[in-house]
C-alpha positions in Angstrom: -13.6 28.0 5.8 -16.3 27.7 3.2 -18.7 24.7 3.7 -20.9 23.2 1.1 -23.8 21.0 2.4 -25.7 18.8 0.0 -28.9 17.1 1.3 -31.6 19.1 3.1 -33.7 16.3 4.5 -35.0 15.7 8.0 -31.4 15.6 9.3 -29.4 17.7 6.9 -31.5 20.8 7.2 -31.1 21.3 11.0 -27.4 20.3 10.8 -26.7 22.9 8.2 -28.7 25.5 10.2 -26.4 24.8 13.2 -23.3 25.4 11.1 -24.7 28.8 10.0 -25.5 29.6 13.6 -22.0 28.7 14.6 -20.7 31.4 12.2 -19.6 29.3 9.3 -19.9 30.4 5.6 -22.4 27.8 4.3 -23.7 27.1 0.8 -26.5 24.5 0.7 -27.9 22.5 -2.2 -30.6 19.9 -2.8 -32.2 18.1 -5.7 -35.4 20.1 -4.8 -33.9 23.5 -4.2 -37.0 24.7 -2.3 -35.9 22.6 0.6 -32.9 25.0 1.0 -35.1 27.9 1.9 -35.2 27.5 5.7 -31.4 27.4 5.8 -31.1 30.4 3.5 -33.5 32.2 5.8 -30.9 32.0 8.7 -28.0 33.2 6.6 -26.8 30.4 4.2 -26.4 30.8 0.5 -27.9 28.3 -2.0 -26.3 27.0 -5.2 -26.2 24.1 -7.6 -24.0 21.0 -6.9 -21.4 22.4 -9.2 -21.4 25.8 -7.5 -21.0 24.2 -4.1 -18.1 22.1 -5.4 -16.3 25.0 -7.0 -16.7 27.5 -4.2 -16.2 25.5 -1.0 -13.2 24.1 0.9 -15.2 21.2 2.3 -18.3 19.5 0.9 -20.7 17.6 3.3 -23.3 15.2 2.0 -26.3 13.9 4.0 -28.1 11.6 1.6 -30.3 8.5 1.9 -27.8 5.7 1.0 -24.6 4.8 -0.7 -25.9 4.8 -4.3 -27.2 8.4 -4.0 -23.8 9.6 -2.5 -21.9 7.9 -5.3 -24.2 9.4 -7.9 -23.8 12.9 -6.5 -20.1 12.7 -5.9 -18.8 10.4 -8.7 -21.5 10.2 -11.3 -21.7 12.1 -14.6 -20.7 15.7 -13.9 -20.3 14.7 -10.3 -19.3 17.0 -7.5 -15.8 15.6 -7.0 -14.8 16.5 -10.5 -15.4 20.2 -9.7 -13.9 20.3 -6.3 -10.5 21.9 -5.7 -7.5 19.6 -5.2 -6.7 19.7 -1.5 -10.3 20.2 -0.5 -12.2 17.7 1.7 -15.3 15.6 1.3 -17.2 14.6 4.5 -20.0 12.1 4.0 -22.4 12.2 7.0 -24.9 9.7 5.4 -25.3 6.3 6.9 -24.1 3.9 4.3 -22.3 0.6 4.0 -18.6 1.0 5.0 -17.6 -0.8 1.8 -19.2 2.0 -0.1 -17.4 4.6 2.1 -14.0 3.0 1.1 -15.0 3.0 -2.6 -16.0 6.7 -2.3 -12.6 7.5 -0.7 -10.8 5.8 -3.5 -12.9 7.7 -6.1 -12.4 11.2 -4.7 -8.7 10.6 -4.1 -8.3 10.6 -7.9 -9.2 14.3 -7.8 -6.8 15.0 -4.9 -9.6 15.2 -2.4 -9.4 13.9 1.2 -12.4 12.2 2.8 -14.0 11.5 6.2 -17.1 9.3 6.7 -19.0 10.8 9.6 -22.4 9.3 10.2 -24.5 10.5 13.1 -26.9 9.2 15.7 -29.6 11.0 17.6 -32.4 11.6 15.1 -34.1 14.8 14.3 -34.4 16.2 17.9 -30.6 16.0 18.4 -29.9 17.3 14.9 -32.1 20.3 15.8 -30.4 21.1 19.1 -26.9 20.2 17.8 -26.2 17.3 20.2 -25.7 14.5 17.7 -23.2 11.7 18.3 -20.8 11.8 15.3 -18.7 8.7 14.5 -15.8 9.5 12.2 -13.5 7.5 9.9 -10.5 9.0 8.2 -6.9 10.2 8.6 -6.0 11.7 12.0 -4.8 15.0 10.6 -8.0 15.4 8.5 -10.1 14.6 11.5 -8.2 17.1 13.7 -8.8 19.8 11.0 -12.5 19.4 11.0 -13.3 18.2 14.6 -14.4 21.7 15.8 -16.6 22.2 12.7 -18.3 18.8 13.3 -18.7 19.9 16.9 -21.1 22.6 15.8 -23.5 19.8 14.9 -22.8 17.3 17.7 -21.9 17.0 21.3 -19.8 13.9 20.7 -17.3 13.7 17.9 -15.1 10.6 18.0 -12.6 9.2 15.4 -13.1 5.5 15.2 -10.4 4.6 12.7 -9.7 5.0 9.0 -12.4 5.7 6.3 -15.2 3.1 6.8 -14.8 3.0 10.5 -17.4 5.7 11.0 -20.0 3.8 9.2 -19.0 0.5 10.8 -19.6 2.2 14.2 -22.9 3.5 13.0 -24.1 0.1 12.0 -23.2 -1.2 15.5 -25.2 1.8 16.8 -28.2 0.9 14.7 -28.2 -2.7 15.7 -28.2 -1.7 19.4 -31.0 0.9 18.8 -33.2 -1.5 16.8 -32.9 -4.3 19.3 -33.6 -2.0 22.2 -36.7 -0.7 20.6 -37.9 -4.3 19.9 -37.2 -5.3 23.5 -39.0 -2.2 24.8 -42.1 -3.0 22.7 -42.1 -6.6 24.0 -41.7 -5.5 27.6 -44.4 -2.9 27.6 -46.8 -5.3 25.8 -46.0 -8.0 28.5 -46.8 -5.4 31.2 -50.1 -4.4 29.7 -51.1 -8.0 29.1 -50.3 -8.8 32.7 -52.5 -5.9 33.9 -49.7 -3.5 34.9 -49.8 0.1 33.7 -47.0 0.6 31.1 -46.5 4.2 32.3 -45.7 2.9 35.8 -43.4 0.2 34.4 -41.5 2.9 32.5 -41.3 5.1 35.5 -40.1 2.3 37.7 -37.3 0.9 35.5 -36.0 3.9 33.6 -33.5 4.7 36.4 -32.2 1.2 36.7 -29.9 -1.0 34.6 -32.6 -1.3 31.9 -32.8 2.4 31.5 -31.4 3.9 28.3 -31.6 6.9 26.0 -33.7 4.7 23.7 -36.2 3.9 26.4 -36.5 7.5 27.5 -37.2 8.7 23.9 -39.3 5.8 22.7 -41.4 4.5 25.6 -43.5 7.7 25.8 -44.1 7.6 22.1 -45.2 4.0 22.3 -47.5 4.7 25.2 -49.1 7.7 23.5 -49.4 6.0 20.1 -47.2 8.7 18.6 -45.6 7.4 15.5 -44.5 10.8 14.0 -41.1 10.0 12.5 -37.9 11.3 14.2 -36.3 8.4 12.4 -38.3 6.5 9.8 -38.7 2.7 9.8 -37.7 2.6 6.1 -34.4 4.3 7.0 -33.7 1.8 9.8 -34.4 -1.0 7.3 -31.8 0.5 5.0 -29.3 0.7 7.9 -29.9 -2.9 9.0 -29.6 -4.1 5.4 -26.2 -2.5 5.4 -25.4 -4.1 8.7 -26.5 -7.6 7.5 -24.4 -7.2 4.3 -21.4 -6.1 6.3 -21.8 -8.9 8.8 -22.1 -11.5 6.1 -19.0 -10.1 4.4 -16.9 -10.3 7.6 -18.5 -13.4 9.1 -20.1 -11.8 12.1 -23.2 -13.5 13.6 -26.2 -11.2 13.8 -29.3 -13.2 14.6 -31.0 -10.5 16.7 -30.5 -8.0 13.9 -32.1 -10.4 11.4 -35.1 -10.9 13.7 -35.8 -7.2 14.2 -35.3 -6.5 10.5 -38.1 -8.9 9.8 -40.4 -7.0 12.1 -39.4 -3.7 10.5 -40.0 -5.2 7.0 -43.5 -6.4 8.2 -44.2 -2.8 9.2 -43.1 -1.5 5.8 -45.3 -4.0 4.1 -48.3 -2.8 6.2 -47.9 0.9 5.3 -45.6 1.6 8.2 -42.4 2.5 6.5 -42.8 6.2 7.0 -43.6 5.9 10.7 -41.1 6.4 13.5 -39.1 3.2 14.3 -40.8 3.1 17.7 -43.9 2.0 15.8 -42.4 -1.5 16.1 -44.9 -1.6 19.0 -47.7 -1.7 16.4 -46.5 -5.1 15.3 -47.1 -6.4 18.8 -50.4 -4.6 18.9 -51.4 -6.5 15.8 -50.4 -9.8 17.4 -52.2 -9.2 20.7 -55.1 -6.9 19.8 -54.1 -4.4 22.5 -52.6 -0.9 22.3 -49.9 -0.1 24.8 -51.0 2.4 27.4 -54.5 2.8 25.9 
């Protein structure tokens, strides 16, 4: 199986590296081809979008949002037009599920199957190959590529037809964002009440309030570490898609709207490139204290 991988960003690069390490024949591509160098260094090949399309059995994209995926795949001289009929397109970007369905219809005109397979876990889990991968598409196509996806993630679950993967990812992003907001509020409360946030974290992380989000983000908030594992601007993008989807299907999402306003405030105050745990800095602005310091 020859795999093409387009998009060598924070997530795409380590994901492609894990495919190479698992023994797959991988050709990588990126708008800035220099970003392919670390993957080539471990054994991948590099090529243009067209070269990837023409030489590979399956093409994976990991791009910022739906418009970029549509441009690469279906735009002028797009990748889909150069792929072999019977090949497969797997979009691992986090985009609006409506856009996933439109992409599926577009590539089907070239005889190409599609899966939407967004991921959760951020850069650390992309590096160690333990991402959670949420997949939409036909059962037989999913079965064909499940093991390959497993080289990048510890959990690979088919959630339904195309679009179901990104619907599941939007649900994931709502839960993560609201957890981070609640964590920032709780640690701010603790400090304002004179209790050490480190001890609060230690005391509650093993109980019902404990979560993967808390374990990953509480230490960052307490240390003031806002180095991005997942940028605020990317979470804003995901929640915009969640709000659009919710409005389209009539789902109430008031908590999502609330945390989105905080993330947008961070963006407007030069925080868009920070880790989403930097939501804590919004509460620091309101209270004049820094959690744990």
